[in-house]
C-alpha positions in Angstrom: -1.7 17.0 13.5 0.8 15.8 11.0 0.9 18.4 8.2 3.9 17.9 6.0 5.2 20.9 4.0 7.9 21.3 1.5 9.2 24.4 -0.2 11.6 23.2 -2.9 15.0 24.9 -3.6 16.5 24.9 -7.1 18.2 21.5 -6.6 14.9 19.9 -5.5 13.0 21.6 -8.4 15.5 20.0 -10.8 15.3 16.6 -9.2 11.5 16.7 -9.2 11.4 17.7 -12.9 13.8 14.9 -13.7 11.8 12.2 -11.9 8.3 13.3 -12.9 8.3 12.1 -16.5 9.5 8.6 -15.5 6.8 8.2 -12.9 4.1 9.5 -15.2 5.3 7.1 -18.0 5.1 4.2 -15.6 1.6 5.2 -14.5 0.5 5.5 -18.1 1.9 2.1 -19.0 0.2 0.5 -16.0 -3.3 2.0 -15.8 -4.8 -0.7 -13.6 -6.3 0.9 -10.5 -4.8 -1.7 -8.1 -1.4 -1.8 -9.7 1.4 -2.0 -7.1 4.4 0.1 -8.3 7.8 -1.3 -7.6 10.5 1.1 -6.6 14.2 0.2 -6.4 16.8 2.1 -4.4 19.8 2.7 -6.7 22.4 2.5 -4.0 21.3 -0.8 -2.4 19.2 -2.4 -5.2 16.5 -3.2 -2.6 13.0 -3.2 -3.9 10.0 -1.5 -2.3 6.4 -2.0 -3.5 4.1 1.0 -3.2 0.4 1.3 -3.7 -0.5 3.0 -7.0 -2.5 5.7 -5.2 0.6 6.7 -3.2 2.6 6.9 -6.5 -0.1 9.1 -8.0 0.1 11.4 -5.0 3.9 11.4 -5.4 3.5 12.4 -9.1 1.2 15.3 -8.1 3.7 16.5 -5.4 6.6 16.2 -7.9 4.6 18.2 -10.5 4.1 21.1 -8.0 7.7 20.9 -6.9 9.0 20.9 -10.5 7.1 24.1 -11.0 8.8 25.6 -7.9 5.7 25.5 -5.8 5.6 24.4 -2.2 3.4 21.5 -1.2 1.6 20.6 1.9 0.0 17.2 2.7 -2.8 17.1 5.3 -4.4 13.9 6.4 -8.2 13.9 6.0 -8.7 13.3 9.7 -6.7 16.3 10.7 -8.3 19.3 12.3 -7.2 22.7 11.1 -7.3 26.1 12.6 -9.4 28.7 10.8 -6.2 30.3 9.5 -4.9 27.0 8.1 -8.2 26.3 6.5 -8.4 29.8 5.0 -4.8 29.4 3.7 -5.8 26.2 2.0 -8.8 27.9 0.3 -6.7 31.0 -0.5 -9.2 33.3 1.2 -9.1 35.5 4.3 -9.8 34.1 7.7 -13.0 36.3 8.1 -14.3 35.0 4.8 -13.7 31.4 5.9 -15.5 32.1 9.3 -18.5 33.4 7.2 -18.5 30.1 5.3 -18.4 28.2 8.6 -21.2 30.2 10.2 -23.3 29.8 7.0 -23.0 26.0 7.3 -21.0 25.7 4.0 -18.2 23.8 5.8 -18.6 21.6 8.9 -16.6 22.6 12.0 -16.6 22.2 15.7 -15.8 24.4 18.6 -13.0 23.7 21.1 -13.7 26.3 23.8 -13.9 29.5 21.8 -11.9 28.2 18.8 -13.2 26.7 15.7 -11.6 23.6 14.2 -12.2 22.5 10.7 -11.8 18.8 9.7 -9.6 18.6 6.6 -12.1 16.1 5.1 -14.9 18.7 5.4 -12.7 21.4 3.8 -11.8 19.0 1.0 -15.4 18.2 0.4 -16.2 21.9 0.2 -13.3 22.4 -2.2 -14.5 19.6 -4.5 -18.1 20.9 -4.5 -16.9 24.4 -5.2 -14.7 23.2 -8.1 -17.8 21.3 -9.5 -19.9 24.5 -9.2 -17.2 26.5 -11.0 -16.9 23.9 -13.8 -20.7 23.9 -14.3 -20.8 27.7 -14.4 -18.0 27.7 -17.0 -19.8 25.1 -19.1 -23.0 27.2 -18.9 -21.1 30.3 -20.0 -19.5 28.4 -22.9 -23.0 27.1 -24.0 -24.4 30.7 -23.9 -21.4 31.9 -25.9 -21.9 29.2 -28.5 -25.7 30.0 -28.7 -25.0 33.6 -29.3 -22.3 32.8 -31.9 -19.6 34.6 -30.0 -17.1 31.7 -30.0 
């Protein structure tokens, strides 16, 4: 499995913080979903055309790095151990195993070990985020109705 991880040092944090506004500006100026983003290497002047989606991912990675946070990239087809999946959810491994056994997240067994497809984990994370947003919206509505805002 190709999991890429980066924990930025102070030089990398500074470089990410410097590059991020330029990339965000370019993306704002070119909102078309299929825009190909040209990149030019300063030392050679050679151009490289990147898909917009790759540059959007790069901008997200740079934002985390500029904040001093490490970043991991996991392909959707990758299979994760229960510990890796628990780390991505920021929960304990036993809690994750409970989610797996309850059918909340799809997994398969390899011998006695559980393997979680990254795509299944990401789907669960999106659904969980949606549930949280809806609960927050409901709470806001109740707060307004009671005049507590």
